[in-house]
C-alpha positions as CSV (number, residue, x, y, z in Angstrom):
1,X,-79.5,26.4,155.9
2,X,-76.3,28.1,157.1
3,X,-73.1,26.2,156.3
4,X,-71.0,28.7,158.4
5,X,-69.1,29.8,155.3
6,X,-69.5,33.5,154.5
7,X,-69.4,34.6,150.9
8,X,-66.8,37.2,150.0
9,X,-68.0,40.8,149.8
10,X,-69.0,41.9,146.4
11,X,-66.0,42.7,144.2
12,X,-63.5,40.8,146.5
13,X,-62.0,37.7,145.0
14,X,-61.5,34.8,147.4
15,X,-57.9,33.7,148.0
16,X,-55.2,33.6,150.5
17,X,-54.3,36.6,152.6
18,X,-50.7,37.6,152.7
19,X,-49.4,38.6,156.1
20,X,-47.9,42.1,156.3
21,X,-44.1,42.0,156.3
22,X,-41.8,44.3,158.3
23,X,-40.6,47.1,156.1
24,X,-37.8,49.3,157.3
25,X,-36.3,51.6,154.6
26,X,-33.9,53.3,157.0
27,X,-32.4,49.9,158.0
28,X,-32.0,49.0,154.3
29,X,-30.2,52.2,153.6
30,X,-27.7,51.4,156.4
31,X,-27.2,47.9,155.1
32,X,-26.2,49.3,151.7
33,X,-23.5,51.3,153.4
34,X,-21.8,48.3,155.0
35,X,-19.2,46.2,153.2
36,X,-20.1,42.9,151.5
37,X,-20.4,40.1,154.1
38,X,-18.4,37.7,151.8
39,X,-15.6,39.7,150.3
40,X,-15.5,43.0,152.2
41,X,-15.8,45.3,149.2
42,X,-17.8,48.5,149.7
43,X,-18.7,49.0,146.0
44,X,-22.0,47.9,144.5
45,X,-23.6,46.7,147.8
46,X,-27.1,45.3,147.5
47,X,-29.5,44.2,150.2
48,X,-30.0,40.4,150.2
49,X,-33.3,39.3,151.8
50,X,-32.7,35.8,153.3
51,X,-34.8,33.1,151.9
52,X,-34.5,30.8,155.0
53,X,-35.6,33.3,157.6
54,X,-38.8,33.1,159.5
55,X,-41.7,31.0,158.2
56,X,-42.6,32.1,154.7
57,X,-44.7,31.0,151.9
58,X,-44.5,30.9,148.1
59,X,-44.3,34.5,146.8
60,X,-43.5,36.1,150.2
61,X,-40.4,38.2,150.7
62,X,-38.4,38.1,153.9
63,X,-38.8,40.9,156.4
64,X,-36.4,43.8,156.2
65,X,-35.0,42.7,159.5
66,X,-33.6,39.6,157.8
67,X,-31.2,41.1,155.3
68,X,-27.5,41.1,154.7
69,X,-25.1,43.3,152.7
70,X,-23.7,41.6,149.6
71,X,-21.9,43.0,146.6
72,X,-23.5,42.7,143.2
73,X,-21.4,39.6,142.3
74,X,-22.1,37.7,145.5
75,X,-25.8,38.7,145.6
76,X,-26.2,37.3,142.1
77,X,-24.4,34.1,143.0
78,X,-26.4,33.6,146.2
79,X,-29.7,34.2,144.4
80,X,-28.8,31.8,141.6
81,X,-27.8,29.2,144.2
82,X,-30.8,29.7,146.4
83,X,-33.4,29.8,143.7
84,X,-32.3,26.8,141.6
85,X,-30.8,24.8,144.5
86,X,-27.9,23.6,142.3
87,X,-25.4,24.1,145.2
88,X,-27.6,23.0,148.0
89,X,-29.5,26.2,148.5
90,X,-28.9,29.5,150.3
91,X,-27.7,28.0,153.6
92,X,-25.1,25.8,151.9
93,X,-24.0,28.7,149.7
94,X,-23.3,30.8,152.8
95,X,-21.5,27.9,154.5
96,X,-19.3,27.6,151.4
97,X,-18.3,31.2,152.0
98,X,-17.5,30.7,155.7
99,X,-20.8,32.2,156.9
100,X,-22.3,29.6,159.2
101,X,-25.4,31.4,160.5
102,X,-26.5,34.2,158.2
103,X,-29.9,34.7,160.0
104,X,-28.2,35.3,163.3
105,X,-26.0,38.0,161.7
106,X,-29.0,39.6,160.0
107,X,-30.9,39.7,163.3
108,X,-27.8,41.2,165.1
109,X,-27.5,43.9,162.4
110,X,-31.2,44.7,162.9
111,X,-30.9,44.9,166.7
112,X,-28.1,47.4,166.2
113,X,-29.6,49.4,163.4
114,X,-28.8,53.1,163.7
115,X,-25.3,52.4,165.2
116,X,-23.1,52.1,162.1
117,X,-20.0,51.3,164.2
118,X,-21.6,48.3,165.9
119,X,-23.1,47.1,162.5
120,X,-19.7,47.4,160.9
121,X,-18.2,45.4,163.8
122,X,-20.7,42.7,163.3
123,X,-19.8,42.4,159.6
124,X,-16.1,42.4,160.3
125,X,-16.4,39.8,163.1
126,X,-18.5,37.5,160.8
127,X,-15.9,37.8,158.1
128,X,-13.0,36.6,160.4
């Protein structure tokens, strides 16, 4: 009798299959050269992968197209806020800093990757 369920090949454990995520090391390098989206400093810039980007699951990191430049201090604050939800989560944390749509900014940065001048303009406009 065939139940329609195929057994896993020998040596392969059953489980969920993680989708491949977009990786773009060149884009991440450019993001690290931009000023912090919150305070404008150019020192200690880290890449912040947005948690509220496209549909994701537990244990899945955001695509490299959904990143923002944050200094060490703001990156730590945003992660603390996003992961333990004490301040309403990542979206509310960005709103409290005057950043209304971080995903839109991240996507605009990715659309203009390779053009540092345009990327810098996007950050400066978002900070106004």
